[in-house]
C-alpha positions as CSV (number, residue, x, y, z in Angstrom):
1,M,28.1,-47.8,-32.3
2,L,24.9,-49.7,-32.6
3,T,24.1,-53.3,-31.9
4,R,22.3,-55.3,-34.5
5,A,19.0,-54.9,-32.5
6,H,19.4,-51.1,-32.3
7,T,19.6,-50.8,-36.1
8,Y,15.9,-51.6,-36.3
9,T,14.8,-48.6,-34.3
10,A,17.7,-46.1,-34.2
11,H,17.5,-44.9,-37.8
12,G,15.3,-45.1,-40.9
13,H,13.7,-48.1,-42.5
14,R,11.5,-48.7,-45.6
15,A,7.9,-47.7,-44.7
16,E,5.3,-50.5,-44.8
17,G,2.7,-49.8,-47.4
18,H,-0.6,-51.1,-48.8
19,Q,-1.6,-50.5,-52.4
20,R,-4.8,-50.7,-54.4
21,L,-4.6,-50.7,-58.2
22,R,-7.3,-50.8,-60.8
23,I,-6.3,-51.0,-64.5
24,G,-8.7,-50.6,-67.4
25,A,-7.8,-51.9,-70.9
26,K,-9.3,-52.6,-74.3
27,R,-9.5,-56.2,-75.6
28,D,-6.4,-55.6,-77.7
29,G,-4.4,-54.7,-74.6
30,T,-4.4,-50.9,-74.9
31,I,-4.4,-49.5,-71.4
32,T,-7.1,-46.9,-71.0
33,A,-6.9,-46.0,-67.2
34,I,-4.8,-46.7,-64.1
35,D,-5.9,-45.9,-60.6
36,H,-3.1,-46.4,-58.1
37,D,-3.9,-45.7,-54.4
38,S,-1.2,-46.3,-51.8
39,T,-1.1,-45.9,-48.0
40,Q,2.2,-46.1,-46.1
41,Q,3.3,-45.7,-42.5
42,T,5.1,-42.7,-41.0
43,S,5.7,-41.7,-37.4
44,R,3.9,-39.1,-35.3
45,T,7.1,-37.0,-35.2
46,E,7.8,-37.0,-38.9
47,K,7.0,-34.2,-41.2
48,D,4.7,-34.9,-44.2
49,S,7.2,-37.0,-46.2
50,L,6.3,-40.1,-48.2
51,Y,9.2,-42.3,-49.0
52,N,7.7,-44.8,-51.5
53,H,7.2,-42.9,-54.8
54,S,4.7,-43.7,-57.6
55,T,6.9,-42.3,-60.3
56,A,6.8,-45.4,-62.5
57,T,3.0,-45.4,-62.6
58,R,3.2,-41.9,-63.9
59,L,5.9,-42.3,-66.5
60,L,6.6,-45.9,-67.5
61,H,3.6,-47.0,-69.5
62,A,1.3,-45.2,-71.9
63,C,-2.0,-44.3,-70.3
64,P,-4.4,-41.5,-71.1
65,N,-6.3,-41.5,-67.8
66,L,-4.3,-41.7,-64.6
67,H,-5.2,-41.2,-60.9
68,I,-2.5,-41.5,-58.2
69,A,-3.1,-41.0,-54.5
70,Q,-0.5,-41.4,-51.8
71,R,-1.4,-41.2,-48.2
72,A,0.4,-41.6,-44.8
73,V,-0.8,-43.0,-41.5
74,R,0.9,-41.7,-38.3
75,L,1.9,-44.5,-36.0
76,D,3.9,-44.9,-32.8
77,L,6.8,-46.5,-34.7
78,P,10.3,-45.4,-35.8
79,V,10.6,-42.8,-38.5
80,P,10.8,-44.3,-42.0
81,A,13.4,-43.0,-44.5
82,Y,14.5,-43.3,-48.1
83,I,15.7,-46.9,-48.6
84,R,17.4,-47.8,-51.9
85,A,15.0,-47.5,-54.8
86,P,12.1,-45.8,-53.1
87,E,10.1,-46.6,-56.3
88,A,10.5,-50.3,-55.7
89,M,7.3,-50.7,-53.7
90,A,5.1,-48.9,-56.1
91,S,6.8,-50.6,-59.0
92,H,6.0,-54.0,-57.4
93,G,2.3,-53.1,-57.2
94,L,2.1,-51.7,-60.8
95,E,4.0,-54.6,-62.5
96,S,2.1,-57.3,-60.5
97,A,-1.2,-55.7,-61.6
98,L,0.0,-55.6,-65.2
99,D,0.8,-59.3,-65.0
100,E,-2.7,-60.0,-63.8
101,L,-4.1,-57.9,-66.6
102,A,-2.1,-59.9,-69.2
103,Y,-3.6,-63.2,-67.9
104,A,-7.1,-61.7,-67.9
105,L,-6.6,-60.7,-71.5
106,D,-4.9,-64.0,-72.4
107,M,-2.0,-62.0,-73.7
108,D,1.7,-62.4,-73.3
109,P,3.0,-60.1,-70.5
110,V,5.9,-58.9,-72.7
111,E,3.5,-58.2,-75.6
112,L,1.2,-56.2,-73.3
113,R,4.0,-53.9,-72.2
114,L,5.2,-53.5,-75.8
115,R,1.7,-52.4,-76.9
116,N,1.7,-49.8,-74.1
117,H,5.3,-48.5,-74.5
118,A,5.2,-44.8,-73.7
119,S,7.0,-42.6,-76.2
120,V,5.9,-39.4,-74.5
121,N,7.0,-38.1,-71.1
122,Y,3.6,-37.4,-69.4
123,D,5.3,-35.0,-66.9
124,T,6.3,-32.6,-69.8
125,G,4.1,-33.7,-72.6
126,K,7.1,-34.0,-74.8
127,P,8.5,-37.1,-76.6
128,W,11.2,-39.0,-74.7
129,V,14.5,-38.0,-76.2
130,S,16.2,-41.3,-75.4
131,K,14.1,-44.2,-74.1
132,R,14.7,-47.7,-75.4
133,L,12.6,-49.7,-73.0
134,D,11.0,-51.5,-76.0
135,E,14.5,-52.8,-77.0
136,C,15.0,-54.0,-73.4
137,Y,11.8,-56.0,-73.6
138,R,12.9,-57.7,-76.9
139,H,16.6,-58.3,-76.1
140,G,15.7,-59.5,-72.6
141,A,13.0,-61.9,-73.7
142,A,15.2,-63.4,-76.5
143,A,18.2,-63.9,-74.1
144,F,16.0,-65.4,-71.4
145,G,14.2,-67.8,-73.7
146,W,10.8,-66.3,-72.8
147,S,9.1,-67.7,-75.9
148,E,9.9,-71.3,-74.8
149,R,7.7,-71.2,-71.7
150,D,4.3,-72.7,-71.5
151,P,2.1,-69.6,-70.7
152,R,-0.4,-71.7,-68.6
153,P,0.1,-71.3,-64.9
154,G,1.1,-74.5,-63.2
155,A,1.9,-76.2,-66.5
156,M,5.7,-76.4,-66.3
157,R,7.1,-79.2,-64.0
158,D,10.3,-81.1,-63.3
159,G,9.0,-84.1,-61.4
160,D,7.2,-82.8,-58.4
161,T,8.8,-79.3,-58.7
162,L,6.8,-76.5,-60.3
163,I,8.7,-74.1,-62.6
164,G,7.6,-70.6,-63.4
165,S,8.9,-67.5,-65.1
166,G,7.9,-63.9,-64.8
167,M,8.9,-60.5,-65.9
168,A,8.5,-56.9,-65.1
169,A,9.5,-53.5,-66.3
170,I,11.9,-51.3,-64.2
171,A,12.3,-47.6,-64.1
172,H,14.0,-45.1,-61.8
173,S,14.7,-41.4,-62.0
174,A,18.3,-40.5,-62.9
175,G,18.9,-36.8,-62.6
176,G,16.8,-33.6,-62.0
177,I,18.8,-32.6,-58.9
178,P,21.4,-29.8,-58.3
179,G,24.6,-30.2,-60.2
180,S,28.1,-30.5,-58.9
181,A,31.4,-28.7,-59.2
182,A,34.9,-30.1,-60.2
183,R,38.4,-28.9,-60.9
184,V,41.3,-30.4,-62.7
185,E,45.1,-29.7,-62.6
186,L,47.4,-30.9,-65.4
187,T,50.8,-31.4,-63.9
188,T,54.2,-30.9,-65.5
189,Q,54.5,-34.7,-65.5
190,G,51.6,-34.9,-67.9
191,K,49.2,-36.3,-65.3
192,A,45.8,-35.0,-64.2
193,I,44.5,-34.5,-60.7
194,V,40.7,-34.2,-60.7
195,Q,38.8,-33.2,-57.5
196,S,35.1,-33.1,-56.4
197,A,33.7,-33.3,-52.9
198,T,31.6,-36.4,-53.8
199,H,32.0,-39.8,-52.2
200,D,32.2,-43.5,-53.3
201,L,29.6,-45.7,-51.7
202,G,31.1,-48.7,-53.3
203,T,29.4,-48.0,-56.7
204,G,32.8,-47.3,-58.4
205,T,32.8,-43.5,-58.4
206,Y,36.6,-43.4,-58.2
207,T,36.9,-45.6,-61.3
208,V,34.1,-44.1,-63.5
209,M,35.1,-40.5,-62.8
210,S,38.7,-41.3,-63.7
211,Q,37.5,-42.9,-66.9
212,V,35.5,-39.8,-67.8
213,A,38.5,-37.5,-67.1
214,A,40.9,-39.7,-69.1
215,Q,38.7,-39.9,-72.1
216,V,37.9,-36.2,-72.2
217,L,41.6,-35.1,-71.6
218,G,43.0,-37.7,-73.9
219,L,45.2,-39.3,-71.1
220,K,45.9,-42.8,-70.1
221,L,43.7,-44.0,-67.2
222,A,46.8,-44.6,-65.1
223,D,47.7,-40.9,-65.4
224,V,44.5,-39.7,-63.8
225,D,44.1,-39.3,-60.1
226,F,40.5,-38.6,-59.1
227,Q,40.2,-37.3,-55.6
228,L,36.9,-37.2,-53.5
229,G,35.7,-37.3,-50.0
230,D,37.0,-33.9,-48.7
231,T,35.0,-30.7,-48.2
232,A,38.0,-28.7,-49.3
233,Y,37.2,-29.9,-52.8
234,P,34.6,-28.3,-55.1
235,S,31.1,-28.9,-53.8
236,A,29.1,-31.9,-55.1
237,S,25.5,-33.1,-54.8
238,M,24.5,-36.1,-52.7
239,S,25.1,-39.6,-53.8
240,G,21.4,-40.5,-53.9
241,A,18.6,-40.8,-56.4
242,S,21.1,-42.4,-58.8
243,S,22.5,-38.9,-59.4
244,T,26.3,-39.2,-59.1
245,V,27.0,-40.0,-62.7
246,P,24.7,-37.3,-64.2
247,S,25.8,-34.7,-61.6
248,V,29.4,-35.3,-60.8
249,G,30.2,-36.9,-64.2
250,A,28.8,-33.8,-66.0
251,A,31.0,-31.5,-63.8
252,V,34.1,-33.6,-64.5
253,N,33.4,-33.6,-68.2
254,R,33.0,-29.8,-68.3
255,A,36.1,-29.1,-66.2
256,C,38.2,-31.5,-68.3
257,T,36.8,-30.1,-71.5
258,Q,37.9,-26.7,-70.5
259,A,41.4,-28.0,-69.4
260,R,41.8,-29.8,-72.8
261,K,40.9,-26.6,-74.7
262,D,43.4,-24.6,-72.6
263,L,46.0,-27.2,-73.2
264,I,45.5,-27.2,-76.9
265,D,45.6,-23.4,-77.1
266,L,48.8,-23.5,-75.1
267,T,50.3,-26.1,-77.5
268,V,49.5,-24.4,-80.8
269,A,50.9,-21.1,-79.4
270,D,54.2,-22.7,-78.4
271,E,56.9,-22.1,-81.0
272,R,58.8,-25.1,-79.7
273,S,55.9,-27.5,-80.3
274,P,55.6,-29.6,-83.5
275,L,51.9,-28.4,-83.5
276,H,52.7,-24.7,-83.5
277,G,50.4,-22.7,-85.6
278,V,47.9,-25.6,-86.3
279,P,44.3,-24.4,-85.9
280,A,43.0,-25.7,-82.5
281,D,40.0,-27.4,-84.0
282,R,42.3,-29.7,-85.9
283,I,44.0,-31.0,-82.8
284,S,42.9,-34.3,-81.1
285,A,44.1,-35.9,-77.8
286,E,44.6,-39.6,-77.0
287,G,46.9,-41.7,-74.9
288,G,48.7,-38.7,-73.4
289,E,49.5,-37.1,-76.7
290,L,48.2,-34.3,-78.9
291,Y,48.2,-34.7,-82.7
292,V,46.9,-33.3,-85.9
293,T,43.7,-35.1,-86.6
294,D,44.3,-35.6,-90.3
295,L,48.1,-35.9,-89.9
296,P,48.4,-38.2,-86.9
297,R,52.2,-38.5,-87.2
298,R,52.5,-34.8,-86.3
299,R,52.2,-34.9,-82.6
300,D,53.4,-33.7,-79.2
301,S,53.1,-35.3,-75.7
302,V,51.1,-33.6,-73.0
303,R,54.0,-34.0,-70.6
304,A,56.4,-32.3,-73.1
305,V,54.0,-29.4,-73.5
306,L,53.6,-28.8,-69.8
307,T,57.3,-29.3,-69.0
308,R,58.1,-26.5,-71.5
309,H,55.3,-24.4,-69.9
310,G,57.0,-24.9,-66.5
311,K,53.9,-24.9,-64.4
312,P,50.6,-26.8,-64.0
313,L,47.5,-25.9,-66.0
314,K,44.3,-25.6,-64.0
315,A,40.6,-25.4,-64.8
316,G,37.3,-25.7,-62.8
317,V,33.6,-25.4,-63.1
318,E,30.8,-24.3,-60.8
319,P,27.7,-26.5,-60.2
320,A,25.0,-26.4,-62.8
321,P,21.6,-25.2,-61.4
322,E,20.2,-28.7,-62.1
323,T,21.0,-31.8,-64.0
324,P,18.5,-32.9,-66.7
325,A,15.6,-35.0,-65.5
326,Q,16.5,-38.4,-66.9
327,Y,15.0,-41.9,-66.6
328,A,16.7,-45.3,-66.6
329,T,14.5,-48.2,-67.7
330,G,14.8,-51.9,-68.3
331,A,13.1,-55.3,-68.1
332,V,13.7,-58.0,-65.6
333,F,13.0,-61.8,-66.2
334,A,13.0,-64.4,-63.4
335,E,12.7,-68.1,-63.2
336,V,11.6,-69.9,-60.0
337,R,11.3,-73.5,-58.8
338,V,8.6,-74.2,-56.2
339,D,8.2,-77.3,-54.0
340,P,4.4,-77.2,-53.5
341,R,4.5,-79.7,-50.5
342,L,7.0,-77.6,-48.5
343,G,6.1,-74.2,-50.0
344,R,9.8,-73.6,-50.7
345,V,10.6,-71.1,-53.5
346,R,14.1,-71.1,-55.1
347,V,15.0,-68.4,-57.7
348,T,17.0,-70.2,-60.3
349,R,17.6,-67.5,-62.9
350,M,17.4,-63.8,-63.2
351,L,18.2,-61.7,-66.3
352,G,17.9,-57.9,-66.8
353,A,18.1,-55.9,-70.0
354,F,18.6,-52.2,-69.3
355,D,18.9,-48.8,-70.9
356,P,21.3,-46.7,-68.8
357,G,22.3,-44.5,-71.7
358,R,26.0,-44.9,-72.5
359,V,27.8,-47.6,-70.5
360,L,30.8,-46.1,-68.9
361,N,32.0,-49.2,-67.1
362,R,30.2,-52.5,-67.7
363,R,31.7,-54.1,-64.6
364,T,30.4,-51.5,-62.1
365,L,27.0,-51.5,-63.9
366,R,26.8,-55.3,-63.6
367,S,27.7,-55.0,-59.9
368,Q,24.7,-52.8,-59.4
369,V,22.5,-55.3,-61.0
370,I,23.8,-58.1,-58.9
371,G,23.4,-56.1,-55.7
372,S,19.8,-55.1,-56.7
373,F,18.8,-58.7,-57.6
374,V,20.2,-60.1,-54.3
375,W,18.2,-57.5,-52.4
376,A,15.1,-58.3,-54.5
377,V,15.3,-62.0,-53.6
378,G,15.3,-61.0,-49.9
379,F,12.6,-58.4,-50.3
380,T,10.3,-60.8,-52.1
381,L,10.9,-64.1,-50.3
382,T,12.4,-63.6,-46.8
383,E,12.8,-60.2,-45.3
384,H,10.1,-59.0,-42.9
385,T,10.2,-56.8,-39.9
386,L,7.6,-58.0,-37.4
387,V,6.0,-55.5,-35.0
388,D,4.1,-56.5,-31.8
389,P,0.7,-54.8,-32.4
390,H,0.2,-54.2,-28.6
391,L,3.6,-53.0,-27.6
392,G,4.9,-51.5,-30.9
393,R,8.2,-53.4,-30.4
394,I,10.2,-55.0,-33.2
395,V,10.1,-58.7,-32.3
396,N,12.8,-60.0,-34.7
397,P,15.7,-57.6,-34.5
398,N,18.3,-60.2,-35.3
399,L,19.7,-62.3,-38.1
400,S,18.0,-65.4,-36.9
401,G,14.5,-63.9,-37.2
402,Y,15.1,-61.4,-40.0
403,L,16.1,-63.6,-42.8
404,L,18.6,-62.3,-45.4
405,P,19.5,-64.3,-48.5
406,V,22.9,-65.9,-48.6
407,N,25.0,-67.1,-51.5
408,A,23.1,-70.4,-51.8
409,D,19.9,-68.4,-52.3
410,I,21.1,-66.3,-55.3
411,P,20.7,-67.6,-58.8
412,E,22.6,-67.1,-62.0
413,I,22.4,-63.4,-62.8
414,Q,22.8,-62.0,-66.3
415,A,22.9,-58.3,-67.2
416,L,22.5,-56.9,-70.7
417,F,22.8,-53.2,-71.7
418,V,21.5,-51.4,-74.8
419,D,24.5,-49.0,-74.5
420,K,23.4,-46.0,-76.6
421,P,24.3,-42.5,-75.4
422,D,21.6,-40.2,-74.0
423,P,22.0,-36.9,-75.8
424,T,20.6,-35.0,-72.9
425,S,23.4,-36.2,-70.6
426,E,26.6,-34.2,-70.1
427,A,28.2,-37.2,-68.5
428,L,29.3,-38.5,-71.9
429,G,25.8,-39.7,-72.6
430,A,25.5,-41.8,-69.4
431,R,22.5,-41.8,-67.0
432,G,22.4,-42.6,-63.4
433,F,21.6,-46.2,-62.9
434,G,22.5,-47.5,-59.4
435,Q,19.0,-48.0,-57.9
436,A,17.2,-48.8,-61.2
437,P,17.6,-52.6,-61.3
438,M,15.8,-53.0,-57.9
439,C,12.6,-51.5,-59.2
440,G,10.4,-54.2,-60.7
441,A,12.7,-57.1,-59.8
442,T,10.5,-58.1,-56.9
443,A,7.5,-58.2,-59.2
444,A,9.3,-60.4,-61.7
445,I,9.9,-63.0,-58.9
446,G,6.3,-62.7,-57.7
447,N,5.0,-63.1,-61.2
448,A,7.1,-66.1,-61.7
449,V,5.7,-67.7,-58.5
450,H,2.2,-67.1,-59.9
451,H,3.1,-68.7,-63.2
452,A,4.6,-71.7,-61.4
453,T,1.7,-72.3,-58.9
454,G,-1.4,-70.5,-60.4
455,H,-1.7,-68.6,-57.1
456,R,-1.4,-64.9,-56.9
457,I,0.3,-63.8,-53.6
458,R,0.0,-60.1,-53.1
459,D,1.5,-59.8,-49.7
460,L,5.3,-59.7,-49.4
461,P,7.3,-61.6,-48.4
462,I,6.1,-64.7,-50.2
463,T,6.7,-67.2,-47.4
464,Q,6.3,-71.0,-47.3
465,D,3.0,-70.9,-45.4
466,K,1.4,-68.6,-48.1
467,I,2.5,-71.0,-50.9
468,I,1.0,-74.0,-49.0
469,R,-2.3,-72.1,-48.4
470,G,-2.5,-71.3,-52.1
471,G,-2.1,-67.6,-51.7
472,R,-5.0,-67.3,-49.2
């Protein structure tokens, strides 16, 4: 059991990093080159691992000439680790630099990104099968009221308070890791028990996997019992890299698809069933019943079929070698109010428009957005681990010196979703999404501070003294 102070040194943390970006563009806004050089800390005992990725720079925007360098400096400090949304740091640098480019070109930041929307995956050289980031820009801007802002920095006021709005693109990998296994048992009571050795971090895995199973099997949600968290269950990949839905969801889909096929075959072969002799491809399942698709009154209940069968029906699948490498994208818009005398920044509105593929559960997705935006407020404005340069000790390992946002610091949050299936996803067209909203949200807040004050503050967190000093 760790004390609060011990948590600063006894396990991983987000590595401190420094970034240098240079972006070249034509007068019409077409980006011609990006040079992204980042340096981040590691410990003297750590292997060669870098925990802040530059994936977004490589994949998010169209650019024919790209140079990315990532370096590590060994220090006598605790070992860094993956912290939610490792791409967040690189995304902050990239999206802040793009905002600067927009002002240098006298171009709207949304329009700049639309002109450089990448339709090709530069890792593979092939077109993106399902990427609707351009729709996110348009839907988000319209819902936020982006066109109503005065684009001039420092021009929007409410009395002595400066008002600013900023935006940024977000992107996070969602797949490309080993697959998972799952098994399903249809009981004689017409219910389903689905198992996989995954876990629920609070993201709603229980709920979403039950939904996937219910839809594929044609059962009511209340008749599905999804079980996890036990190594006796079929193996599952880690809950990291926004991979649970594409990995475990795909396994649940495949296992339940096999179980449904076996159930239909059993039904049409049963002389006591009203569906006896009907071709299997004419049978549909919904609400705990099987029926002839074009003659819906001719039906049989799943419970009746399995009761006559006299024993459960079981199916399972082994892990796929790898889930498809997918990419969740979106756009974040933020509004801030700044008191220039006190240097106080209040985030008053945040809106995100996202493309997570098919939306399986709008409530759990919105919950991920809320959590990410809360973290982004802390990341951008208050959270800072201070190290004594002489002793290497953490000097603020407490809640009085390491400032976390509270309810009063969090603005109105709105989340919009494109909600169109990704054809490459076996998880009913859904992508992983959990960490995506965090990427770029910090840049949207920082860009809003610039729009409000006219000062570009490149060092996080954006504290009151930096506002008062005018970014110097």
